[in-house]
Every structure is written in C-alpha cells, then in structure tokens.
C-alpha positions, 0 to 999 in steps of 0.5 A, a space after each residue: 326687404 320684404 318677406 312675402 311669406 310673413 304670416 304678421 297680421 295685423 287688425 285692432 279686432 285681433 286677428 287669429 287671436 282668440 280671447 275666450 280661455 276665460 269664458 271657455 274656463 267659465 263653461 259647465 254644467 252647474 254640478 260641481 265632482 268631487 273625486 279622491 286622488 292619489 296618482 302623481 302624490 306618493 300615495 297621498 290623498 287630496 280631495 279635488 272639487 271641479 266645475 265652478 263658473 266662479 270668478 277666479 278670486 271668488 274660487 280662492 275666497 271658497 276654497 279658503 273656507 273650505 280649508 278652515 272647514 275640514 282643518 287642513 292645507 289646500 291649493 287652486 290649481 286650474 280651475 280645480 279646488 285641492 284639499 289635502 285628505 278625503 274629507 269628500 263627504 264634508 265638503 259635499 255636505 258643505 256646498 250643498 248647505 250653500 247651493 251648488 248642485 255636488 256629485 261624488 265622482 269617481 270611487 
C-alpha cells in the first residue's frame, strides 16, 4: 500500500537536502573579531576569536599555537576559538604578525 502524501524524494543530486553548511561557515568578511565574554561562565572571562576562513584542522592548530602563546587553556567551539582569560591585546598583536586583519569587538 502506497502513501500518496509521502514526501520521500530520491535523487542522485541530493534532492532537497542542502550540503552548503561547510561553504556557508567559511564565508567571512576577512576581519578577525576578538571579544571578551563572561556570560554563562559563572563570571569567568574568556577571549573569543571569530571570523576565520580556515579549515577545521587549521583552526585547531592555530588555537593550539595561540593557547601556547598565552600560556593558558582554551577550545574551539562552532568555529570560534575560546582562550581562557583576558588576552585581547596579546592576541591582536600575534594575529597581526601572522597577517590577519583584527578588530577588537565589544566592550
């Protein structure tokens, strides 16, 4: 018995499924934004860096190098590098040395 209201679609080209998530994530304006955040972290501050047009592997490698430069911990979440503590000025200088266009965002 066939269901005439079925939305099942078969296509060799992907049908309605969009596979542009990775392409959309890499679209940036070329400016790295550095901000300090405490919201949702029980008052502990972290420095976040966003706007990189790098692959996931390159982003993790850069995060590792920046954490070593700041002598602190951190992580990469949703293509945003989080560095523990307030290291905005140090990170700005380091990224400008590496040829990135950097902007301090927020307060």
